[in-house]
C-alpha positions as a Markdown table, in Angstrom:
| # | Residue | x | y | z |
|---|---|---|---|---|
| 1 | Unk | -235.2 | -25.5 | 110.1 |
| 2 | Unk | -236.6 | -22.8 | 112.2 |
| 3 | Unk | -238.0 | -22.7 | 115.9 |
| 4 | Unk | -240.0 | -21.0 | 118.0 |
| 5 | Unk | -238.2 | -19.4 | 121.5 |
| 6 | Unk | -240.0 | -20.2 | 124.8 |
| 7 | Unk | -243.0 | -18.2 | 125.6 |
| 8 | Unk | -240.9 | -16.1 | 128.3 |
| 9 | Unk | -238.1 | -15.2 | 125.3 |
| 10 | Unk | -240.6 | -14.1 | 122.7 |
| 11 | Unk | -240.1 | -10.3 | 122.8 |
| 12 | Unk | -236.0 | -10.5 | 122.7 |
| 13 | Unk | -235.8 | -13.7 | 120.3 |
| 14 | Unk | -237.7 | -13.8 | 117.0 |
| 15 | Unk | -236.5 | -17.4 | 116.5 |
| 16 | Unk | -233.9 | -19.9 | 116.3 |
| 17 | Unk | -232.4 | -21.1 | 112.6 |
| 18 | Unk | -230.6 | -24.3 | 112.4 |
| 19 | Unk | -229.0 | -23.9 | 109.0 |
| 20 | Unk | -226.7 | -27.2 | 107.7 |
| 21 | Unk | -224.9 | -27.6 | 104.5 |
| 22 | Unk | -223.1 | -30.0 | 102.8 |
| 23 | Unk | -221.1 | -30.2 | 99.0 |
| 24 | Unk | -218.7 | -31.4 | 97.2 |
| 25 | Unk | -216.9 | -28.1 | 96.8 |
| 26 | Unk | -216.2 | -25.3 | 98.9 |
| 27 | Unk | -218.9 | -22.9 | 98.4 |
| 28 | Unk | -219.3 | -19.1 | 98.5 |
| 29 | Unk | -222.6 | -17.8 | 100.3 |
| 30 | Unk | -224.5 | -14.6 | 99.9 |
| 31 | Unk | -225.9 | -12.8 | 103.3 |
| 32 | Unk | -228.1 | -9.8 | 102.9 |
| 33 | Unk | -230.1 | -7.9 | 105.8 |
| 34 | Unk | -233.5 | -8.8 | 107.1 |
| 35 | Unk | -233.5 | -5.9 | 110.3 |
| 36 | Unk | -232.0 | -8.4 | 112.9 |
| 37 | Unk | -229.1 | -9.0 | 114.7 |
| 38 | Unk | -228.0 | -12.2 | 116.5 |
| 39 | Unk | -226.1 | -15.2 | 117.8 |
| 40 | Unk | -224.2 | -17.4 | 115.6 |
| 41 | Unk | -222.8 | -20.9 | 117.0 |
| 42 | Unk | -220.7 | -22.7 | 114.0 |
| 43 | Unk | -220.4 | -26.7 | 114.5 |
| 44 | Unk | -218.7 | -27.6 | 111.6 |
| 45 | Unk | -216.3 | -25.5 | 109.0 |
| 46 | Unk | -215.3 | -21.6 | 110.2 |
| 47 | Unk | -216.7 | -19.1 | 108.2 |
| 48 | Unk | -214.2 | -16.7 | 105.9 |
| 49 | Unk | -216.0 | -13.1 | 105.1 |
| 50 | Unk | -215.2 | -10.8 | 102.2 |
| 51 | Unk | -216.7 | -7.4 | 101.4 |
| 52 | Unk | -215.4 | -5.7 | 98.4 |
| 53 | Unk | -211.7 | -5.0 | 98.8 |
| 54 | Unk | -211.3 | -5.8 | 102.2 |
| 55 | Unk | -208.9 | -8.2 | 103.7 |
| 56 | Unk | -210.5 | -11.6 | 104.4 |
| 57 | Unk | -212.1 | -12.3 | 107.6 |
| 58 | Unk | -212.5 | -15.5 | 109.5 |
| 59 | Unk | -215.0 | -15.3 | 111.9 |
| 60 | Unk | -214.9 | -17.1 | 115.7 |
| 61 | Unk | -216.8 | -20.1 | 116.2 |
| 62 | Unk | -219.3 | -18.5 | 118.5 |
| 63 | Unk | -220.6 | -14.7 | 117.7 |
| 64 | Unk | -222.9 | -12.1 | 118.0 |
| 65 | Unk | -223.1 | -10.1 | 114.8 |
| 66 | Unk | -225.2 | -6.3 | 114.7 |
| 67 | Unk | -227.5 | -5.0 | 111.9 |
| 68 | Unk | -226.7 | -5.0 | 108.5 |
| 69 | Unk | -227.2 | -2.5 | 106.1 |
| 70 | Unk | -225.4 | -4.1 | 103.1 |
| 71 | Unk | -224.9 | -7.6 | 101.9 |
| 72 | Unk | -222.1 | -9.7 | 103.2 |
| 73 | Unk | -219.7 | -12.7 | 100.8 |
| 74 | Unk | -218.9 | -15.6 | 102.7 |
| 75 | Unk | -217.1 | -18.5 | 102.5 |
| 76 | Unk | -216.9 | -22.1 | 104.4 |
| 77 | Unk | -215.4 | -25.4 | 104.3 |
| 78 | Unk | -217.4 | -28.1 | 102.9 |
| 79 | Unk | -219.8 | -28.7 | 105.6 |
| 80 | Unk | -222.0 | -26.0 | 107.3 |
| 81 | Unk | -223.5 | -26.2 | 110.7 |
| 82 | Unk | -224.9 | -23.4 | 112.4 |
| 83 | Unk | -227.4 | -22.3 | 114.8 |
| 84 | Unk | -228.5 | -19.0 | 114.4 |
| 85 | Unk | -230.1 | -16.6 | 117.4 |
| 86 | Unk | -232.1 | -15.0 | 115.4 |
| 87 | Unk | -233.3 | -11.7 | 117.7 |
| 88 | Unk | -235.8 | -8.6 | 117.9 |
| 89 | Unk | -234.3 | -5.8 | 115.9 |
| 90 | Unk | -233.6 | -4.2 | 119.4 |
| 91 | Unk | -232.3 | -7.8 | 121.0 |
| 92 | Unk | -228.8 | -7.5 | 121.3 |
| 93 | Unk | -228.4 | -4.2 | 123.1 |
| 94 | Unk | -230.9 | -5.2 | 125.3 |
| 95 | Unk | -229.0 | -8.5 | 125.9 |
| 96 | Unk | -225.4 | -7.0 | 125.8 |
| 97 | Unk | -225.8 | -3.2 | 126.8 |
| 98 | Unk | -223.6 | -2.4 | 123.6 |
| 99 | Unk | -224.6 | 0.6 | 121.7 |
| 100 | Unk | -226.1 | -0.9 | 118.6 |
| 101 | Unk | -224.0 | 1.1 | 116.0 |
| 102 | Unk | -221.1 | 0.1 | 117.4 |
| 103 | Unk | -222.0 | -3.3 | 115.8 |
| 104 | Unk | -223.6 | -2.6 | 112.9 |
| 105 | Unk | -222.0 | -4.6 | 109.9 |
| 106 | Unk | -219.6 | -6.4 | 112.6 |
| 107 | Unk | -219.2 | -9.5 | 113.8 |
| 108 | Unk | -217.7 | -10.0 | 117.6 |
| 109 | Unk | -216.9 | -13.3 | 119.3 |
| 110 | Unk | -219.7 | -14.0 | 121.8 |
| 111 | Unk | -216.2 | -14.3 | 124.6 |
| 112 | Unk | -215.7 | -10.7 | 123.6 |
| 113 | Unk | -218.8 | -9.3 | 124.5 |
| 114 | Unk | -219.8 | -11.3 | 127.3 |
| 115 | Unk | -216.3 | -12.7 | 128.9 |
| 116 | Unk | -216.2 | -16.1 | 131.0 |
| 117 | Unk | -219.5 | -16.7 | 130.7 |
| 118 | Unk | -219.6 | -16.7 | 126.8 |
| 119 | Unk | -216.5 | -18.7 | 126.7 |
| 120 | Unk | -218.3 | -21.2 | 129.3 |
| 121 | Unk | -221.2 | -21.3 | 126.6 |
| 122 | Unk | -219.4 | -21.6 | 123.8 |
| 123 | Unk | -217.7 | -24.4 | 125.2 |
| 124 | Unk | -221.0 | -26.2 | 126.0 |
| 125 | Unk | -222.4 | -25.7 | 122.4 |
| 126 | Unk | -220.0 | -27.0 | 121.1 |
| 127 | Unk | -219.8 | -30.1 | 123.2 |
| 128 | Unk | -223.4 | -30.5 | 123.4 |
| 129 | Unk | -224.9 | -33.7 | 121.4 |
| 130 | Unk | -228.0 | -31.7 | 119.5 |
| 131 | Unk | -229.4 | -28.6 | 118.4 |
| 132 | Unk | -232.6 | -29.2 | 121.1 |
| 133 | Unk | -230.0 | -29.2 | 124.5 |
| 134 | Unk | -228.1 | -26.1 | 122.8 |
| 135 | Unk | -231.0 | -24.1 | 122.5 |
| 136 | Unk | -231.8 | -24.7 | 126.0 |
| 137 | Unk | -228.6 | -23.8 | 127.0 |
| 138 | Unk | -228.9 | -20.5 | 125.2 |
| 139 | Unk | -232.3 | -19.6 | 126.4 |
| 140 | Unk | -230.9 | -19.7 | 130.1 |
| 141 | Unk | -227.9 | -17.6 | 129.0 |
| 142 | Unk | -230.3 | -15.0 | 127.8 |
| 143 | Unk | -232.7 | -14.6 | 130.7 |
| 144 | Unk | -229.7 | -14.3 | 132.7 |
| 145 | Unk | -228.2 | -11.4 | 130.6 |
| 146 | Unk | -231.2 | -9.8 | 129.4 |
| 147 | Unk | -231.6 | -6.4 | 131.0 |
| 148 | Unk | -235.1 | -5.6 | 130.3 |
| 149 | Unk | -236.6 | -2.7 | 128.2 |
| 150 | Unk | -235.7 | 1.3 | 128.7 |
| 151 | Unk | -237.8 | 4.2 | 127.8 |
| 152 | Unk | -235.9 | 4.3 | 124.9 |
| 153 | Unk | -236.4 | 1.3 | 123.5 |
| 154 | Unk | -240.0 | 1.1 | 124.2 |
| 155 | Unk | -240.1 | 4.2 | 121.8 |
| 156 | Unk | -238.0 | 2.5 | 119.4 |
| 157 | Unk | -240.3 | -0.7 | 119.7 |
| 158 | Unk | -243.3 | 1.8 | 119.1 |
| 159 | Unk | -241.2 | 3.2 | 115.4 |
| 160 | Unk | -240.2 | -0.4 | 114.5 |
| 161 | Unk | -244.3 | -2.1 | 115.2 |
| 162 | Unk | -245.0 | 1.2 | 113.0 |
| 163 | Unk | -242.4 | 0.4 | 110.2 |
| 164 | Unk | -244.3 | -3.1 | 110.1 |
| 165 | Unk | -247.7 | -2.1 | 110.2 |
| 166 | Unk | -246.6 | 0.2 | 106.8 |
| 167 | Unk | -244.6 | -2.7 | 105.2 |
| 168 | Unk | -241.6 | -0.2 | 105.2 |
| 169 | Unk | -243.3 | 2.5 | 103.0 |
| 170 | Unk | -243.3 | 4.7 | 106.2 |
| 171 | Unk | -241.5 | 8.2 | 106.2 |
| 172 | Unk | -238.9 | 9.3 | 109.0 |
| 173 | Unk | -241.4 | 12.4 | 109.0 |
| 174 | Unk | -244.3 | 10.0 | 109.6 |
| 175 | Unk | -242.6 | 8.2 | 112.4 |
| 176 | Unk | -242.2 | 11.2 | 114.3 |
| 177 | Unk | -245.4 | 12.9 | 113.6 |
| 178 | Unk | -246.7 | 9.2 | 114.7 |
| 179 | Unk | -244.5 | 9.2 | 118.0 |
| 180 | Unk | -244.3 | 12.6 | 118.8 |
| 181 | Unk | -241.0 | 13.3 | 119.0 |
| 182 | Unk | -238.4 | 14.8 | 116.8 |
| 183 | Unk | -236.1 | 13.7 | 114.0 |
| 184 | Unk | -233.1 | 13.8 | 115.6 |
| 185 | Unk | -234.4 | 12.3 | 119.0 |
| 186 | Unk | -236.1 | 9.3 | 116.7 |
| 187 | Unk | -232.9 | 9.0 | 114.9 |
| 188 | Unk | -230.3 | 9.3 | 117.8 |
| 189 | Unk | -232.4 | 6.5 | 119.7 |
| 190 | Unk | -232.6 | 3.9 | 116.7 |
| 191 | Unk | -229.1 | 4.1 | 116.0 |
| 192 | Unk | -228.1 | 3.5 | 119.9 |
| 193 | Unk | -231.1 | 0.5 | 120.2 |
| 194 | Unk | -231.4 | -1.1 | 116.6 |
| 195 | Unk | -228.1 | 0.0 | 114.8 |
| 196 | Unk | -229.1 | 1.4 | 112.0 |
| 197 | Unk | -231.1 | 4.7 | 110.7 |
| 198 | Unk | -235.4 | 4.3 | 111.0 |
| 199 | Unk | -234.8 | 4.7 | 107.0 |
| 200 | Unk | -232.8 | 2.7 | 106.4 |
| 201 | Unk | -234.2 | 0.1 | 108.2 |
| 202 | Unk | -237.6 | 0.9 | 106.3 |
| 203 | Unk | -235.5 | -0.1 | 103.5 |
| 204 | Unk | -235.0 | -3.4 | 104.9 |
| 205 | Unk | -238.5 | -3.8 | 106.1 |
| 206 | Unk | -239.9 | -3.4 | 102.6 |
| 207 | Unk | -237.5 | -5.3 | 100.7 |
| 208 | Unk | -238.1 | -8.2 | 103.3 |
| 209 | Unk | -242.1 | -7.3 | 102.4 |
| 210 | Unk | -241.1 | -7.6 | 99.0 |
| 211 | Unk | -239.9 | -11.3 | 99.2 |
| 212 | Unk | -242.9 | -12.2 | 101.1 |
| 213 | Unk | -245.5 | -11.2 | 98.6 |
| 214 | Unk | -242.9 | -13.2 | 95.6 |
| 215 | Unk | -243.2 | -16.1 | 97.8 |
| 216 | Unk | -246.7 | -16.0 | 98.1 |
| 217 | Unk | -247.4 | -14.4 | 94.3 |
| 218 | Unk | -244.5 | -16.3 | 92.0 |
| 219 | Unk | -246.4 | -14.9 | 88.8 |
| 220 | Unk | -246.0 | -11.4 | 89.3 |
| 221 | Unk | -244.4 | -9.6 | 87.2 |
| 222 | Unk | -241.2 | -7.0 | 88.3 |
| 223 | Unk | -243.4 | -4.2 | 87.1 |
| 224 | Unk | -246.3 | -5.6 | 89.3 |
| 225 | Unk | -244.0 | -6.7 | 92.3 |
| 226 | Unk | -242.5 | -3.0 | 92.7 |
| 227 | Unk | -245.6 | -1.0 | 92.9 |
| 228 | Unk | -247.5 | -3.9 | 94.8 |
| 229 | Unk | -244.8 | -3.4 | 97.6 |
| 230 | Unk | -244.7 | 1.0 | 97.4 |
| 231 | Unk | -241.5 | 0.9 | 94.8 |
| 232 | Unk | -241.3 | 3.8 | 92.3 |
| 233 | Unk | -241.0 | 1.8 | 89.1 |
| 234 | Unk | -239.5 | -1.5 | 88.5 |
| 235 | Unk | -236.0 | 0.0 | 87.9 |
| 236 | Unk | -236.3 | 1.9 | 91.4 |
| 237 | Unk | -237.1 | -1.5 | 92.4 |
| 238 | Unk | -233.9 | -3.5 | 91.1 |
| 239 | Unk | -231.5 | -0.8 | 92.1 |
| 240 | Unk | -233.1 | -1.2 | 96.1 |
| 241 | Unk | -232.5 | -4.8 | 95.6 |
| 242 | Unk | -229.3 | -5.1 | 93.5 |
| 243 | Unk | -227.9 | -2.3 | 96.5 |
| 244 | Unk | -229.0 | -5.1 | 99.6 |
| 245 | Unk | -228.4 | -8.1 | 97.8 |
| 246 | Unk | -226.0 | -7.5 | 95.7 |
| 247 | Unk | -227.6 | -9.5 | 93.1 |
| 248 | Unk | -230.7 | -8.8 | 90.6 |
| 249 | Unk | -234.0 | -9.7 | 91.3 |
| 250 | Unk | -233.9 | -12.2 | 88.5 |
| 251 | Unk | -230.6 | -13.8 | 89.9 |
| 252 | Unk | -232.1 | -14.1 | 93.1 |
| 253 | Unk | -235.2 | -16.1 | 91.7 |
| 254 | Unk | -233.1 | -18.2 | 89.9 |
| 255 | Unk | -231.4 | -19.3 | 93.3 |
| 256 | Unk | -233.4 | -22.6 | 94.1 |
| 257 | Unk | -230.7 | -23.4 | 96.8 |
| 258 | Unk | -231.4 | -20.5 | 99.4 |
| 259 | Unk | -230.8 | -21.9 | 103.2 |
| 260 | Unk | -233.1 | -19.0 | 104.3 |
| 261 | Unk | -234.5 | -15.9 | 102.8 |
| 262 | Unk | -231.4 | -14.0 | 103.1 |
| 263 | Unk | -228.5 | -16.2 | 103.1 |
| 264 | Unk | -227.7 | -18.7 | 99.7 |
| 265 | Unk | -224.6 | -20.4 | 98.0 |
| 266 | Unk | -223.6 | -18.4 | 95.1 |
| 267 | Unk | -221.1 | -21.0 | 93.8 |
| 268 | Unk | -217.9 | -22.5 | 94.2 |
| 269 | Unk | -214.5 | -20.3 | 93.7 |
| 270 | Unk | -211.9 | -21.6 | 91.4 |
| 271 | Unk | -210.0 | -24.6 | 92.2 |
| 272 | Unk | -210.8 | -28.5 | 93.5 |
């Protein structure tokens, strides 16, 4: 379920997601970049994250997550329940003050970021009976901690708007000309406010645009989809897709149990 924020928070929060799933066997989930950071509040079984050969990491019940520029593999118990605050690309920096590149591909407990205020919010969220009450508390919290927009943020927002306008097909050189800034200045500000470089962000937006086009035009072949969304050819599209998602476009399309555009079950580990 996707819910819109109150009007006064629309420039900070993109939307809220409520994701619930219950299965007979412990599932593995795949999460991949969508160009946003946010907050996650779990009210069912805890999540464990895996990536490559890294040691598994059990995630806090409530945490902030930074921009992702690679896919993540998650393991949960049989019952999944999450309220996700999907922030605008600049949103986490705006409420926490933490440089974006310090949160990229990271998950940090809300209490570690916001101290007692974060601990209190987490306790209230877990005790609330429904998601309407939880969202009201979250919005009060965000309005309290929102630090407003700096000049750097405004410039980064303009570049993000341009990237979305071009469906991720713009170049860094075109952005610098459009904004009358140097490449180094844009990259430095982008990494501070968003957490990744503009070229990486554009790749993610192009992928998300591609998924949207495919949802609206499911009959398109991979070659047609690749050319329609700005990839050089089908091989380039498959390579980019697999790099960001961790599976091929065909495997993604065959998965009919997606919980969100960028979150889906992959199966269950061996065991009961």
